[in-house]
Phi, psi and omega in degrees: 000137172248125179252126176243139177193166184233150176257149190267092179221306183300320184294325179291317176300318187294312181299322181287338181278342179261165175296126182293354176274337189220194174067223189295324182295311174311313182292320180289336184293348181276350189275151187238127179292133184259303184215347178078019178281152176165207185233126184278173186301338178264008181080013174269142177287129171250116180281162177289147175280357182263004187253348187282116179268348178271349177255122184267352184292147173300135175232143180223157178234135164250114183243146193204168177255139172259120179262135180305312183301336180239025193301311178306312179294313175305309176307310179297316178304307189288326175289333174287328175293317176297321176300307181301322181297332181291349175279338184256157180271075182213137181253097180234142175260125169272129184228121183253148164250134177274139179286335179199180184306314186299320171298313185297313179302314182294314179294325179298309188295335185225070186297341179278358179301314183253135181259035179202173179285138167234113188283142171260316184237145182192184182288139188294324181292322178298307182302310183291333178286324178298315185299310183299318182292321176296326174304327182267008173091011186238190177214164186259136167253128181228133177203221177295339178231174183249152168201139169253141177215154179293145160216336169281073180215137182297336182278339179281129175251161177301324175294324179299316182300314183298315184295319179299318181298314180303308175299325172294320179293317177303316178299320179294315175299329185270353180237000000 
């Protein structure tokens, strides 16, 4: 078996070096997140939720970036989102991408920190789409349709994000 994946470093540094209104961010905003498949920080293969033919359950992915400088806050936020999602009737996979080696090593040394998958390697287009969306304070929702929505906003709580995911999931089931 051959595994090909990319780590997320050059894209972030390139985006930081450009004017946020133009350049790399503008180019990356055209990218669309596809499926969240890759290799997690523990070395486990994470398959796409869209390739399982034996499971007829509707599946969705919420994908987001974990920033090292706010890692504890980011993990607390998304762990709370996961907790709130259990209150709703929706099957969603939360998938995080680490922004750098320090993030990866921290999560690898403390695997119970995250109650969701944290990818170390993944598709380059997926990772660039996540970075550009995060630069605008958002995350990706992927099901039958796509949606980018905010979470890095002082007004957003984990419950509000979970509710948006649930509403979006229900809209996807009906379309």
